[in-house]
C-alpha positions in Angstrom: -26.3 -8.9 -4.2 -23.7 -11.4 -5.0 -23.0 -10.1 -8.5 -22.2 -6.9 -6.8 -19.8 -8.5 -4.3 -17.9 -10.0 -7.2 -17.6 -7.0 -9.2 -15.7 -5.5 -6.3 -15.6 -2.1 -4.7 -13.5 1.1 -4.7 -11.7 2.4 -1.6 -9.6 5.0 -0.4 -6.2 4.6 1.4 -3.4 6.7 2.5 0.1 5.6 1.2 3.1 6.7 3.2 6.7 5.9 3.4 9.8 6.6 5.6 11.1 8.8 2.9 9.3 10.4 0.0 9.2 7.3 -2.6 7.5 6.7 -6.1 4.6 4.3 -5.8 3.4 2.6 -9.1 -0.1 1.5 -8.6 -2.1 -1.5 -10.1 -3.3 0.6 -12.8 0.3 2.1 -13.8 -0.3 5.3 -12.3 2.8 6.7 -10.4 2.3 8.7 -7.2 4.7 9.9 -4.8 4.3 9.3 -1.1 2.4 10.6 1.2 -0.6 10.2 -1.2 -4.1 9.4 -0.8 -5.4 7.1 -3.5 -8.5 5.0 -4.5 -7.8 1.5 -5.2 -10.4 -1.2 -6.6 -10.7 -4.3 -4.3 -12.0 -7.6 -6.0 -12.3 -11.0 -4.0 -10.1 -12.8 -6.5 -7.7 -9.9 -7.7 -4.5 -8.7 -6.6 -3.3 -5.0 -5.8 0.5 -5.2 -6.5 2.3 -2.0 -6.1 5.8 -1.2 -6.4 7.8 1.5 -4.2 10.9 2.9 -5.3 13.3 5.7 -3.7 16.9 6.6 -4.7 19.5 4.9 -3.1 17.1 2.6 -1.3 15.8 -1.0 -2.1 12.8 -1.4 -4.3 9.9 -3.1 -2.5 7.0 -4.9 -4.2 4.0 -5.3 -1.8 0.6 -7.2 -2.7 -1.9 -5.2 -0.6 -4.4 -8.0 -1.3 -2.5 -10.2 0.8 -1.8 -7.9 3.8 -3.9 -5.1 3.9 -7.1 -5.5 2.0 -9.1 -8.4 3.2 -12.8 -8.9 3.4 -12.8 -9.0 7.4 -11.2 -5.4 7.0 -14.2 -4.1 4.9 -16.8 -5.6 7.3 -15.0 -4.2 10.5 -14.5 -0.7 8.7 -18.1 -0.6 7.4 -19.6 -1.4 11.2 -17.0 0.3 12.9 -16.2 3.3 11.0 -19.2 4.4 8.8 -17.5 7.3 7.6 -15.5 5.0 5.1 -19.0 4.5 3.4 -19.0 8.3 2.8 -15.3 8.3 1.2 -13.2 8.8 4.2 -9.9 7.0 3.7 -9.9 3.3 4.9 -6.6 3.6 6.7 -2.8 3.8 6.1 -0.1 1.8 4.6 3.3 2.8 5.6 6.4 1.6 3.7 9.6 1.3 5.4 12.5 1.6 2.6 15.9 0.3 3.4 19.1 1.8 2.1 21.2 0.1 -0.7 24.5 -0.9 0.7 27.3 -3.6 0.2 27.2 -7.3 1.0 27.5 -8.1 4.9 31.1 -7.4 6.0 31.7 -4.4 3.8 29.6 -2.1 5.9 31.5 0.7 7.7 30.6 1.5 11.4 28.4 4.7 10.4 26.3 2.6 7.9 25.1 0.3 10.7 21.8 1.5 12.2 
């Protein structure tokens, strides 16, 4: 049982973003949001993804640190047994920020 836990598990998650964006997965595969993907969880591994969109700041996120935690697996297994049958575990939404000049150079129309 411990060996199985150390090997890791595959899980499905939906990746979305505020605008359509290119996401580079840990495997090197590139997908466009929104997209349902299968990722591999390992207890000591990382799940770094890079999100890019034209005229927006690039974003790098380690899903291992924020989304993919052991307690989430336990909660999902007990509370949402459909995940054991392949249903997506959840959704990760990326909020992208437009590129702009340094502070003090923005026009009134650029301020949210």
